[in-house]
C-alpha positions as CSV (number, residue, x, y, z in Angstrom):
1,M,0.1,-0.1,0.1
2,S,1.5,3.4,-1.1
3,V,2.1,6.1,1.4
4,K,-0.9,8.3,-0.3
5,K,-3.3,6.0,-0.3
6,F,-2.7,5.3,3.4
7,L,-3.0,8.9,3.8
8,V,-6.2,9.1,2.5
9,L,-7.7,5.9,4.3
10,L,-7.0,7.7,7.7
11,I,-8.1,11.1,6.7
12,A,-11.2,9.2,5.3
13,S,-12.0,6.9,8.2
14,F,-11.3,9.9,10.7
15,A,-13.2,11.7,8.8
16,M,-16.4,8.9,9.2
17,V,-16.0,8.7,12.9
18,T,-15.6,11.5,14.2
19,S,-19.2,12.6,12.4
20,A,-20.5,8.7,13.4
21,F,-22.1,10.6,17.0
22,A,-21.2,13.6,18.5
23,A,-21.8,12.4,22.5
24,S,-19.8,13.8,25.4
25,K,-16.2,12.3,25.6
26,S,-16.5,10.9,22.6
27,R,-12.6,10.8,22.4
28,E,-9.7,9.4,23.5
29,L,-6.0,11.4,24.0
30,S,-3.4,9.1,25.1
31,V,0.6,9.6,25.4
32,D,3.0,6.9,26.7
33,G,6.3,5.5,27.0
34,N,7.8,2.7,26.2
35,Y,10.9,0.5,27.4
36,I,11.5,-1.8,24.4
37,I,13.6,-4.8,24.6
38,V,15.0,-6.0,20.7
39,D,17.9,-8.5,21.0
40,G,18.7,-8.0,24.4
41,Q,19.2,-4.3,24.1
42,S,16.9,-1.4,25.2
43,A,15.6,2.0,24.1
44,S,12.7,4.2,25.2
45,L,10.1,5.7,22.4
46,L,7.0,8.4,22.8
47,N,3.8,6.9,21.4
48,A,0.5,9.6,21.3
49,S,-2.5,8.4,19.8
50,L,-5.7,9.8,18.8
51,G,-8.8,7.7,19.1
52,Q,-12.9,8.4,17.8
53,F,-15.6,6.3,19.6
54,V,-17.2,4.4,17.6
55,T,-19.9,2.9,20.5
56,P,-19.2,3.2,24.0
57,Q,-16.1,0.6,24.3
58,F,-14.8,0.6,20.8
59,L,-12.3,3.1,19.3
60,V,-10.8,4.0,15.9
61,V,-7.5,5.2,16.8
62,T,-4.6,6.9,14.5
63,S,-1.3,7.7,16.5
64,L,2.3,9.1,15.6
65,T,5.4,7.2,17.1
66,S,8.7,8.7,17.4
67,Q,12.0,6.8,18.3
68,Q,15.9,7.8,18.8
69,N,18.0,5.2,20.4
70,F,21.5,3.7,19.3
71,G,22.2,5.3,16.5
72,Y,18.5,4.2,15.1
73,S,15.8,6.9,14.3
74,G,12.2,5.8,13.2
75,T,8.8,7.3,12.9
76,S,5.4,6.2,11.8
77,I,2.1,6.7,11.6
78,G,-0.8,4.5,11.9
79,L,-4.6,3.1,12.0
80,G,-6.0,0.9,14.4
81,G,-8.6,0.0,17.0
82,K,-8.6,-0.1,20.6
83,F,-11.4,-2.5,22.5
84,Y,-12.4,-2.0,26.0
85,F,-13.5,-5.1,27.7
86,M,-16.4,-2.5,30.0
87,D,-17.4,0.7,30.8
88,G,-15.3,2.2,32.8
89,F,-15.8,4.9,35.9
90,K,-13.6,6.2,38.6
91,G,-12.1,3.6,40.7
92,D,-12.3,0.8,38.0
93,L,-9.3,-1.7,36.3
94,V,-10.6,-2.3,32.9
95,P,-8.9,-4.7,30.4
96,F,-8.0,-3.5,26.7
97,A,-6.8,-5.0,23.3
98,G,-6.1,-3.3,20.3
99,L,-4.9,-3.8,16.5
100,G,-2.9,-1.7,14.2
101,L,-1.4,-1.2,10.9
102,G,0.9,1.3,10.1
103,L,3.8,2.9,7.7
104,R,7.3,3.2,9.3
105,M,10.3,5.7,8.2
106,A,13.6,4.8,9.5
107,A,17.2,4.8,9.1
108,T,20.5,4.0,10.8
109,A,24.2,5.6,11.4
110,T,25.2,2.6,7.9
111,D,21.3,2.9,5.9
112,S,19.5,5.6,4.7
113,N,15.8,6.3,5.2
114,H,13.5,3.1,4.6
115,G,10.0,3.0,4.9
116,S,7.9,-0.1,6.0
117,T,4.8,-1.6,6.7
118,Q,4.1,-2.2,10.7
119,Y,1.8,-4.3,12.5
120,E,0.8,-4.0,16.0
121,A,-1.4,-6.2,18.6
122,N,-1.6,-4.2,22.0
123,A,-3.2,-5.4,25.4
124,G,-3.3,-4.2,28.6
125,V,-5.4,-2.2,31.6
126,S,-6.7,1.6,32.5
127,Y,-7.0,2.5,35.8
128,F,-9.4,5.0,36.1
129,L,-8.4,8.0,38.1
130,S,-11.8,10.0,37.3
131,D,-14.7,8.8,34.8
132,S,-12.1,10.8,31.9
133,T,-8.7,10.4,33.0
134,T,-6.8,6.8,33.2
135,L,-3.8,5.5,33.9
136,D,-2.3,3.1,31.5
137,A,0.2,-0.2,31.5
138,K,0.0,-2.2,28.4
139,I,2.3,-4.5,26.3
140,K,2.7,-4.2,22.3
141,L,4.1,-6.6,19.9
142,Y,5.6,-5.3,16.9
143,N,6.3,-6.6,13.5
144,F,7.4,-5.6,10.1
145,N,7.2,-6.4,6.2
146,D,11.3,-5.7,6.5
147,S,14.4,-7.7,7.6
148,S,13.6,-5.7,11.3
149,P,13.4,-7.8,14.4
150,S,10.2,-8.0,15.5
151,V,9.5,-5.7,18.8
152,T,8.1,-5.9,22.2
153,F,7.0,-2.9,24.4
154,I,6.1,-2.5,27.7
155,S,4.4,0.5,28.2
156,A,2.8,3.0,31.0
157,G,1.1,6.3,30.3
158,F,-2.0,8.5,30.7
159,S,-5.3,8.9,28.9
160,Q,-8.0,11.4,28.5
161,R,-10.9,11.3,27.4
162,F,-13.2,14.4,25.9
């Protein structure tokens, strides 16, 4: 899939979902930091995502991830879904799962920029600090369609519904 086709699909999907319903707290902004283990070496990255609730428990999510470690830099943009297994309110611990597809541009000191497709599966729990703010913990599994190794992320962050 070309970058242009993916971006058109991403924008069209988000536009359809944002017009699907206009209830209060229909969106979720999440920011998380990750500790990554790749072939025995550790690194870190920052992930930000914006989701639109389609139902009270299911979101369509767009994400942006940036990594700068060990002579490697990578940026990816993605589209996916996130499902909460129940409604959450202040004090609740709610499990969730998600899937995503993204485009990644990466470079190392010896390799110029190259693109690849990124596949993601994740699962975790959200602790509701209030009815709209959560503390999140999750594990993410990434796989790529190039020679890059699969990567496991252990993540902690916050989400805000608005």
